[in-house]
Every structure is written in C-alpha cells, then in structure tokens.
C-alpha positions in Angstrom: -67.5 -23.1 -72.8 -71.0 -21.5 -72.3 -72.4 -24.9 -71.6 -69.9 -25.5 -68.8 -70.5 -22.0 -67.5 -74.3 -22.6 -67.3 -73.8 -25.9 -65.6 -71.3 -24.7 -63.0 -73.4 -21.6 -62.2 -76.4 -23.9 -61.7 -74.5 -26.4 -59.6 -72.5 -24.0 -57.4 -74.4 -20.7 -57.7 -73.2 -17.4 -58.9 -71.5 -16.3 -55.7 -69.4 -19.5 -55.2 -68.4 -19.9 -58.9 -65.0 -18.8 -59.9 -63.3 -18.4 -63.3 -61.1 -21.4 -62.3 -64.2 -23.5 -61.7 -65.4 -22.7 -65.2 -62.0 -23.5 -66.7 -62.0 -26.9 -64.9 -65.5 -27.7 -66.1 -64.7 -26.7 -69.7 -61.3 -28.4 -69.6 -59.4 -25.3 -70.7 -56.6 -23.2 -69.2 -57.9 -20.5 -66.8 -56.4 -17.8 -69.1 -58.8 -18.9 -71.9 -61.8 -18.2 -69.7 -60.4 -14.8 -68.9 -59.9 -14.1 -72.6 -63.6 -14.7 -73.3 -65.1 -13.5 -70.0 -63.6 -10.5 -68.2 -66.1 -10.4 -65.4 -68.6 -12.6 -63.6 -71.4 -10.6 -65.2 -70.1 -11.8 -68.6 -70.2 -15.4 -67.3 -73.8 -14.9 -66.2 -74.7 -13.4 -69.6 -73.1 -16.5 -71.3 -75.2 -18.8 -69.0 -78.4 -16.8 -69.9 -77.5 -17.1 -73.5 -77.0 -20.9 -73.1 -80.4 -21.2 -71.3 -82.1 -19.2 -74.1 -80.6 -21.4 -76.8 -81.6 -24.5 -74.9 -85.1 -23.3 -74.6 -85.3 -22.4 -78.3 -84.0 -25.8 -79.2 -86.5 -27.5 -76.8 -89.5 -25.6 -78.0 -88.5 -26.1 -81.7 -88.4 -29.9 -81.0 -91.7 -29.8 -79.2 -93.3 -27.7 -82.0 -92.7 -30.7 -84.3 -95.4 -32.6 -82.3 -98.8 -32.2 -84.1 -101.0 -31.5 -81.0 -100.5 -28.7 -78.5 -101.7 -30.9 -75.6 -99.0 -33.5 -76.6 -96.4 -30.6 -76.7 -97.3 -29.6 -73.2 -97.2 -33.2 -72.0 -93.8 -33.7 -73.6 -92.6 -30.6 -71.9 -93.7 -32.0 -68.5 -92.1 -35.3 -69.4 -88.8 -33.5 -70.0 -89.0 -31.8 -66.6 -89.6 -35.2 -65.0 -86.7 -36.7 -66.9 -84.5 -34.1 -65.2 -85.7 -35.1 -61.7 -82.3 -36.1 -60.3 -80.8 -32.8 -61.4 -83.8 -30.9 -59.9 -83.5 -32.8 -56.6 -79.8 -31.9 -56.4 -79.8 -28.3 -57.7 -83.3 -27.1 -58.5 -84.5 -25.7 -61.8 -81.5 -24.2 -63.7 -83.3 -21.1 -64.8 -85.5 -20.7 -61.7 -82.6 -20.9 -59.3 -80.5 -18.5 -61.4 -83.3 -16.0 -61.6 -83.8 -16.0 -57.8 -80.1 -15.7 -57.2 -79.7 -12.8 -59.6 -82.7 -11.0 -58.1 -81.0 -11.0 -54.8 -77.6 -10.0 -56.2 -78.2 -7.6 -59.0 -80.0 -4.5 -59.9 -78.2 -4.0 -63.2 -80.5 -5.8 -65.6 -79.2 -9.3 -65.3 -82.1 -10.2 -63.1 -84.5 -8.8 -65.7 -82.6 -10.8 -68.4 -83.1 -14.0 -66.4 -86.8 -13.2 -66.2 -87.0 -12.8 -69.9 -85.8 -16.3 -70.5 -88.6 -17.6 -68.2 -91.0 -15.2 -70.0 -90.2 -16.9 -73.3 -91.2 -20.3 -71.8 -94.4 -18.8 -70.3 -95.3 -17.3 -73.7 -94.7 -20.6 -75.5 -96.8 -22.5 -73.0 -99.6 -19.8 -73.3 -99.5 -20.3 -77.0 -100.1 -24.0 -76.6 -103.1 -23.4 -74.4 -104.3 -20.8 -76.9 -104.1 -23.3 -79.7 -106.1 -25.8 -77.6 -108.8 -23.2 -77.3 -108.5 -23.0 -73.5 -109.9 -20.1 -71.6 -107.3 -17.9 -70.0 -104.2 -19.3 -71.7 -101.9 -16.9 -69.9 -103.2 -17.9 -66.5 -102.9 -21.6 -67.3 -99.3 -21.0 -68.5 -98.4 -19.2 -65.3 -100.0 -22.0 -63.3 -98.1 -24.7 -65.2 -94.7 -23.0 -65.0 -95.4 -22.2 -61.3 -96.2 -25.8 -60.7 -92.9 -26.8 -62.3 -90.9 -24.2 -60.3 -92.7 -25.4 -57.1 -92.0 -29.1 -57.8 -88.4 -28.3 -58.6 -88.0 -26.3 -55.4 -89.6 -29.0 -53.2 -87.7 -31.8 -54.9 -84.5 -29.9 -54.2 -85.3 -28.8 -50.7 -86.4 -32.3 -49.7 -83.8 -34.0 -51.9 -86.6 -36.2 -53.3 -86.7 -36.6 -57.1 -89.9 -38.6 -56.8 -91.8 -35.3 -56.1 -91.0 -34.5 -59.8 -92.5 -37.8 -60.9 -95.6 -37.6 -58.8 -96.3 -33.9 -59.6 -95.5 -34.4 -63.3 -98.1 -37.2 -63.4 -100.6 -34.9 -61.8 -99.9 -32.2 -64.3 -100.4 -34.6 -67.2 -103.7 -35.8 -65.6 -104.8 -32.1 -65.4 -103.9 -31.6 -69.1 -105.8 -34.7 -70.1 -108.9 -33.4 -68.2 -108.7 -29.9 -69.5 -112.0 -29.0 -71.1 -111.4 -27.0 -74.3 -113.5 -25.7 -77.1 
C-alpha cells in the first residue's frame, strides 16, 4: 500500500489526494486504508518511507558497480529512463518536498529534505572516491541539475529535456579532472 501511496501523492499532489484515491490505487477497500493510515500526515510519512526505501535499494544496486564515475553515470541514466514520468509529474521526491514546504511546518517538510540529503550525501561520496575537489559542491550541482531538468521537463511537457541534459551531465562526468 505504501507504493500506491507514494505514486498517487506524486501524481496528484498531497492536497488533491484522498484516502479513497489510495484505496483505488492499492486495490483495497477504503476501510483498509483507514486502518493503516488515520491521517493524511500518516500517508505522507508512508510515502517518505517508500522513497527512502527506493533510494536505499537504488544506491545499493549502484554500489555494486566497481567505479564511482560509473555509479554516477548509472544514476543519471536511471533519471533519464524516468523521463516520461518526469515530464508528466516531475521528480517524485522534489515535487513532494516543495509541496510539503508550502503546506507543513510540523517536520514532514524536514523529513522530505532528509531523503534528498541522503542522495546528496551518496553522490558526494562518489565524487570523494573519485578524488574530486569539492565533492559536496559537485553533489549539490548534480542533484540541482537533476531537479532542474525534471522541473523543466515537467513544465514544458518535454521528456527529451531529460535525455539532452542527462547526456550533458554524463559528458561533464567524463571530462571531470580528478587526482
């Protein structure tokens, strides 16, 4: 049910999503959703947990690659593979973080930021392993580029922005001078 929750919140947004929407997406009776999630905040917490789990699974898979540069390139490739979703709904975590920032001051906005922070830290570690100067800055730049290309792809409904910008990011990684 948490997968359906994360997907529906991403596609419809927090404000427009109802318990009934989650029940339909999860193909369960509405009462079942109420049993597990008493409030919309609990739905959001479940979605954040789902995003955290997905990120942990992704980074564990990428960590199997022997080279940090190849890990980063595979991460970018994964973003590009999701270009149609990005063009329709934006980045799942980025859009949720922005929406929660506008809606909440109860910690859910900060929890969303922590999921993104995990990704930034993982990317910084890859740059660090490459021996790059300013790994934290490079990580913020890469994640910022992803958020920007997701936003523009969504706003302009053009998935090819993801393709073009992903290719540019890979070229920049290939050209990165490291020690």
